[in-house]
C-alpha positions in Angstrom: 15.0 19.1 55.5 15.8 16.8 58.4 18.2 13.9 58.0 15.4 11.4 58.3 13.4 13.3 55.8 16.3 13.2 53.4 16.7 9.5 53.9 13.0 8.9 53.2 13.2 11.1 50.1 16.2 9.2 48.8 14.4 5.9 49.3 11.3 7.2 47.6 13.4 8.4 44.6 15.2 5.1 44.3 11.8 3.4 44.3 10.5 5.5 41.5 13.6 4.9 39.5 13.4 1.2 40.0 9.7 1.1 39.0 10.6 3.1 35.8 13.4 0.7 34.9 11.4 -2.5 35.5 8.2 -1.1 33.8 10.0 0.1 30.7 8.6 -1.6 27.6 10.8 -3.6 25.3 9.9 -5.3 22.0 11.9 -7.7 19.9 11.9 -6.9 16.2 13.3 -9.3 13.6 14.0 -7.6 10.3 15.2 -8.8 6.9 17.7 -6.1 6.2 21.4 -5.9 5.4 23.7 -4.9 8.3 24.2 -1.4 6.7 20.4 -1.0 6.5 19.9 -2.2 10.0 22.3 0.5 11.4 20.2 3.2 9.8 17.0 1.7 11.1 18.5 1.5 14.6 19.6 5.2 14.5 16.1 6.3 13.5 14.4 4.2 16.2 15.9 6.3 19.0 13.2 8.9 18.1 10.5 6.3 18.4 11.8 5.2 21.8 12.0 8.8 23.1 8.4 9.5 22.1 6.8 6.2 23.2 9.1 4.8 25.9 9.3 1.6 23.9 12.8 0.2 23.6 13.4 -1.8 20.4 15.8 -4.7 20.3 16.6 -5.7 16.7 17.6 -9.0 15.3 19.0 -9.4 11.8 17.3 -12.1 9.7 19.0 -13.4 6.5 16.6 -13.2 3.6 17.6 -16.6 2.3 16.6 -18.3 5.6 13.8 -16.0 6.7 10.9 -18.4 6.1 12.6 -21.2 8.0 13.4 -18.8 10.8 9.9 -17.7 11.3 8.3 -21.1 10.9 10.7 -22.5 13.5 9.9 -19.6 15.8 6.2 -20.3 15.5 6.6 -24.1 16.0 8.8 -23.7 19.1 6.9 -20.7 20.6 10.1 -18.6 20.4 9.0 -15.2 21.5 9.5 -12.1 19.4 7.1 -9.2 18.7 7.5 -7.9 15.1 8.9 -9.8 12.1 9.4 -8.8 8.5 8.5 -11.4 5.9 7.6 -11.7 2.2 4.1 -10.6 1.4 2.7 -14.0 0.5 4.4 -15.7 3.5 2.5 -13.6 6.0 -0.8 -15.4 5.6 1.0 -18.7 5.4 2.2 -18.0 9.0 -1.2 -16.6 10.0 -3.2 -19.6 9.0 -0.8 -21.8 10.9 -1.4 -19.7 14.0 2.1 -18.1 13.9 1.1 -14.4 13.6 -1.9 -12.3 14.6 -4.8 -10.9 12.6 -4.0 -7.2 12.5 -7.5 -6.3 11.5 -8.5 -6.7 15.2 -6.7 -3.4 16.1 -9.2 -0.5 16.4 -7.3 1.8 14.1 -6.4 -0.8 11.5 -8.4 0.8 8.7 -6.7 4.2 9.3 -3.3 2.5 9.0 -4.2 0.4 6.0 -5.3 3.6 4.1 -1.6 4.5 3.8 -1.2 1.8 1.1 -2.7 0.9 -2.2 -5.6 -1.6 -1.5 -4.2 -4.1 -4.0 -1.1 -4.5 -1.8 -3.3 -6.5 0.6 -4.1 -9.1 -2.0 -1.1 -11.0 -0.7 -1.7 -10.3 3.0 -5.3 -11.2 3.5 -7.3 -14.4 3.5 -11.0 -14.7 4.4 -11.1 -11.1 5.7 -8.2 -11.7 8.1 -5.1 -9.5 7.6 -1.7 -10.9 8.6 0.7 -8.2 7.6 1.2 -4.5 7.0 3.2 -3.5 3.9 6.7 -2.1 4.7 9.0 -2.1 1.7 8.1 -2.2 -2.0 9.7 -3.8 -5.1 8.1 -2.1 -8.1 8.6 -3.0 -11.7 8.2 -0.5 -14.5 9.7 0.8 -17.8 13.0 2.3 -18.9 13.4 3.7 -22.4 16.5 5.1 -24.2 15.0 8.3 -25.5 18.1 9.2 -27.5 18.0 6.0 -29.5 14.2 6.1 -30.0 14.3 9.8 -31.0 16.9 9.1 -33.7 14.5 6.5 -35.1 11.5 8.9 -34.8 9.8 6.8 -32.1 8.1 8.5 -29.2 8.2 6.9 -25.7 5.9 3.8 -25.8 2.9 3.2 -23.7 1.3 0.0 -24.9 2.2 -3.5 -26.0 0.5 -2.8 -29.3 2.8 0.1 -29.9 5.8 -2.1 -29.1 4.7 -4.7 -31.6 4.6 -2.1 -34.3 8.2 -0.8 -33.6 9.9 -4.1 -32.9 10.6 -4.8 -36.7 12.3 -1.4 -37.0 14.4 -2.0 -33.8 15.3 -5.5 -34.9 16.4 -4.3 -38.3 19.1 -2.3 -36.4 19.9 -5.3 -34.3 18.1 -3.9 -31.3 15.2 -5.3 -29.2 13.1 -5.0 -26.1 13.0 -7.1 -23.0 10.7 -8.0 -20.1 12.0 -8.0 -16.5 12.4 -11.7 -15.8 13.2 -13.6 -19.0 12.1 -17.3 -19.0 13.7 -18.3 -15.7 12.1 -19.1 -12.3 10.6 -15.6 -11.9 8.9 -15.6 -15.2 5.5 -15.9 -13.4 5.7 -12.2 -12.5 5.8 -11.3 -16.2 3.0 -13.7 -17.0 0.9 -12.3 -14.1 1.4 -8.8 -15.6 -0.2 -9.8 -18.9 -3.0 -11.8 -17.1 -3.9 -8.9 -14.9 -3.9 -6.4 -17.7 -6.4 -8.5 -19.5 -8.6 -8.9 -16.4 -7.4 -12.4 -15.4 -6.7 -13.6 -11.8 -4.7 -16.4 -10.2 -7.9 -17.7 -8.5 -11.6 -17.4 -8.9 -13.5 -15.0 -6.7 -13.9 -17.4 -3.7 -10.4 -18.9 -4.0 -11.8 -22.4 -4.6 -10.6 -22.8 -8.2 -7.7 -21.7 -10.3 -8.1 -18.7 -12.5 -5.6 -19.7 -15.0 -8.1 -21.3 -17.4 -10.4 -18.2 -17.5 -10.8 -16.5 -20.9 -9.0 -13.3 -19.6 -6.0 -15.2 -18.2 -5.5 -17.2 -21.3 -5.8 -14.1 -23.5 -3.1 -12.4 -21.5 -0.9 -15.5 -21.6 -1.2 -15.8 -25.4 -0.1 -12.2 -25.8 2.9 -12.9 -23.5 3.9 -16.0 -25.5 3.4 -14.3 -28.9 5.7 -11.5 -28.1 8.4 -14.1 -28.0 7.3 -16.5 -30.7 5.8 -14.1 -33.3 7.5 -10.8 -32.5 11.0 -12.0 -31.5 11.2 -10.4 -28.1 14.7 -10.9 -26.5 14.5 -14.0 -24.3 17.5 -13.4 -22.0 19.5 -10.3 -21.5 22.0 -8.8 -19.1 19.8 -5.8 -18.3 22.4 -3.2 -17.3 24.9 -3.9 -20.1 22.1 -4.2 -22.8 20.5 -1.0 -21.8 23.7 0.9 -21.4 25.0 -0.1 -24.8 21.6 0.5 -26.4 21.1 -3.1 -27.6 17.8 -3.1 -25.5 16.5 0.5 -25.6 13.1 -0.6 -24.2 13.3 -2.5 -21.0 11.2 -3.4 -18.0 13.0 -3.5 -14.7 12.7 -2.8 -11.0 12.4 0.7 -9.5 15.9 0.1 -8.0 17.4 0.1 -11.6 17.2 3.9 -11.8 19.7 4.2 -9.0 22.1 1.7 -10.7 21.9 3.7 -13.9 22.5 7.0 -12.1 25.5 5.6 -10.2 27.1 3.4 -12.7 26.1 4.9 -16.1 26.7 8.7 -15.9 27.7 8.5 -19.6 24.0 8.1 -20.6 22.6 10.6 -18.1 19.8 12.5 -19.8 19.4 9.9 -22.5 16.9 7.6 -20.8 13.5 7.9 -19.2 11.7 6.0 -16.5 8.2 5.3 -17.6 5.2 3.2 -16.4 5.2 -0.3 -17.6 3.7 -0.9 -21.0 0.0 -1.5 -20.7 -3.1 -2.8 -22.4 -6.1 -0.6 -23.4 -9.3 -1.9 -21.9 -12.6 0.0 -22.4 -10.6 3.2 -23.3 -8.5 3.0 -20.2 -4.8 2.0 -20.1 -4.1 -0.8 -17.6 -0.4 -1.1 -16.7 -0.7 -3.5 -13.8 2.6 -5.1 -12.9 3.7 -7.4 -10.1 4.7 -5.6 -6.9 6.7 -7.5 -4.3 8.3 -6.5 -1.0 8.2 -7.1 2.7 5.5 -6.9 5.3 5.5 -6.6 9.0 3.7 -9.1 11.2 3.0 -9.5 14.9 3.9 -12.9 16.4 1.3 -14.9 18.2 3.8 -15.2 21.1 4.3 -11.4 21.4 4.0 -10.4 25.1 3.1 -6.8 24.2 1.1 -6.7 20.9 0.0 -3.1 21.7 3.6 -1.9 21.6 4.3 -4.0 18.6 1.4 -2.3 16.8 2.7 1.1 17.8 6.1 0.2 16.3 4.4 -0.9 13.0 2.4 2.3 12.8 5.6 4.4 13.4 7.9 2.6 10.8 5.2 2.6 8.1 4.2 6.2 8.7 4.8 8.8 5.9 7.6 10.6 7.8 9.5 7.5 8.9 9.3 5.8 5.5 10.5 8.9 3.7 13.4 9.3 6.1 14.5 5.7 5.7 14.4 6.1 1.9 16.4 9.4 2.2 19.1 7.9 4.4 19.5 4.7 2.4 20.2 6.8 -0.8 22.6 9.0 1.0 24.5 6.4 3.1 24.4 3.2 1.0 25.3 4.0 -2.6 23.2 2.2 -5.1 20.6 1.1 -2.6 17.0 2.3 -2.8 14.3 1.8 -0.3 11.0 2.3 -2.0 8.4 2.9 0.6 5.2 0.9 0.8 3.5 4.1 2.0 2.3 5.8 -1.1 2.7 9.4 0.1 6.2 8.7 1.2 7.2 7.7 -2.4 6.6 11.3 -3.4 9.3 12.4 -0.9 12.0 10.1 -2.2 15.3 11.8 -3.0 15.2 11.0 -6.7 14.6 13.3 -9.7 11.0 14.7 -9.5 9.9 13.0 -12.7 11.1 9.6 -11.4 9.3 9.9 -8.1 6.1 10.8 -9.9 6.6 7.8 -12.2 7.3 5.4 -9.3 4.2 6.6 -7.5 2.1 6.3 -10.6 3.3 2.7 -11.1 2.8 1.8 -7.4 -0.8 2.9 -7.8 -1.2 0.8 -10.9 0.6 -2.3 -9.6 -0.7 -5.1 -7.4 0.5 -8.0 -5.4 -0.5 -11.6 -6.0 -3.7 -13.0 -4.5 -3.0 -15.3 -1.6 -4.6 -18.7 -1.9 -3.8 -21.9 0.1 -1.3 -23.2 -2.5 2.3 -22.4 -1.6 3.5 -19.6 -3.8 6.5 -21.6 -5.1 4.1 -24.3 -6.4 1.6 -21.9 -8.0 4.4 -19.9 -9.6 6.0 -23.1 -10.9 2.9 -23.9 -12.9 3.1 -20.6 -14.7 6.9 -21.1 -15.2 6.4 -24.5 -16.8 3.5 -23.2 -19.0 5.7 -20.3 -20.2 8.7 -22.4 -20.9 6.6 -25.1 -22.7 4.8 -22.5 -24.9 7.8 -20.3 -25.7 10.7 -22.8 -25.9 8.9 -26.1 -26.9 6.2 -24.7 -29.1 3.2 -26.0 -27.1 -0.2 -24.3 -27.8 -0.5 -21.5 -25.2 -4.1 -22.3 -24.3 -3.2 -26.0 -23.8 -0.2 -25.0 -21.6 -2.4 -22.7 -19.5 -5.2 -25.2 -19.1 -2.6 -27.8 -17.9 -1.3 -25.3 -15.4 -4.9 -24.7 -14.2 -5.5 -28.4 -13.8 -2.4 -28.8 -11.6 -3.3 -25.7 -9.7 -6.8 -27.1 -9.0 -5.4 -30.4 -7.7 -3.2 -28.6 -5.2 -6.1 -26.3 -4.2 -8.2 -29.3 -3.3 -5.4 -30.8 -1.2 -4.8 -27.6 0.6 -8.5 -27.0 1.4 -8.5 -30.3 3.3 -5.1 -29.7 4.9 -6.0 -26.2 6.2 -9.6 -26.8 7.1 -9.0 -27.2 10.9 -6.7 -24.1 10.9 -9.2 -22.0 9.1 -12.2 -23.0 11.2 -10.2 -22.2 14.4 -9.0 -18.8 13.1 -12.5 -17.8 12.0 -13.9 -18.8 15.4 -11.2 -16.7 17.2 -11.8 -13.7 14.9 -15.5 -13.9 15.5 -15.0 -13.7 19.3 -12.6 -10.7 19.0 -15.0 -8.7 16.8 -18.1 -9.5 18.8 
């Protein structure tokens, strides 16, 4: 090769390298994770970058400030590509024009099939989808089999069975407890009873509260009477009470099993994870419980939504979710990542019977329906109703009808406030789908 040819070749090579550098795709991903968790996610992402050529720049978002961070980003047009938010907050951002409708992607239905359909209760509004499930918080049962066996009690499946054995437990100064007691998060326990009886937070077209329906009131009455008639424990320190056997029947999160395995080896083999207690309806056991977690959204200001969507598909895939769960358990003691991807739950590094139970409960659980009323307000109506009925002796039906009245007043306000946002979004969605 002549000298001039070598020079030309070198120039051409430098040109190719510069084009590659400047055309490399980069996306900004804002995640609600701890620093330890973020390190694991970063390590895993190198495989994604190798396969796709998409570089991911991560930003840590504190969970306590996350809603403010994303609202400010939307208001100020601060660019990012993917963000993780609470399930019910995703449509709140979407209706304000802060994040995209993910249903517009051609392969959306294929991706959505990875998750239980009821997970999208919180993520959709008027057939628009503003988030993809990412991380689950599942609530289910834990029973001290050693204590129950000594009393001749088989593992319980229903609330009716619990009511029958509570007098025997209480005679031995033992009891049972729900997950959230009577504090701010009591709405999740109330929802569990409402849903098991067929009640909903809203009516079918989201224009009225569902709290005053026959089904919702029936569920609420059963919840209240467990405390007022059957003496269910109102407040407990879950770990200590279960460890010492004072509360041998307990509802808690799926993460509680890791706490027990790590911190209570003395009772290993003496407890069992079970689905939540349920309600028999038409010969079928309904054990619906509240499921929370995080979802992934794509910002309206994303400069590369196609790459952002590729990232979401990768991190919510069976393989990636299973690997995240595996590494969290191995590298961060006491921390559990429960995948939102149903198939990935089966590959968690837990005891086989526990993974089966977690998946069963995930399939039986559901997230709250999104309506226009801010979750903190809607939940507060249920909180006040529960506290009034249990602690102050108010008639449960009266308390629930009051909650429905307050809920309806707020729904009417929000329908007016969001009217222009909704009309604009629906018009944009119609253009995209035509």
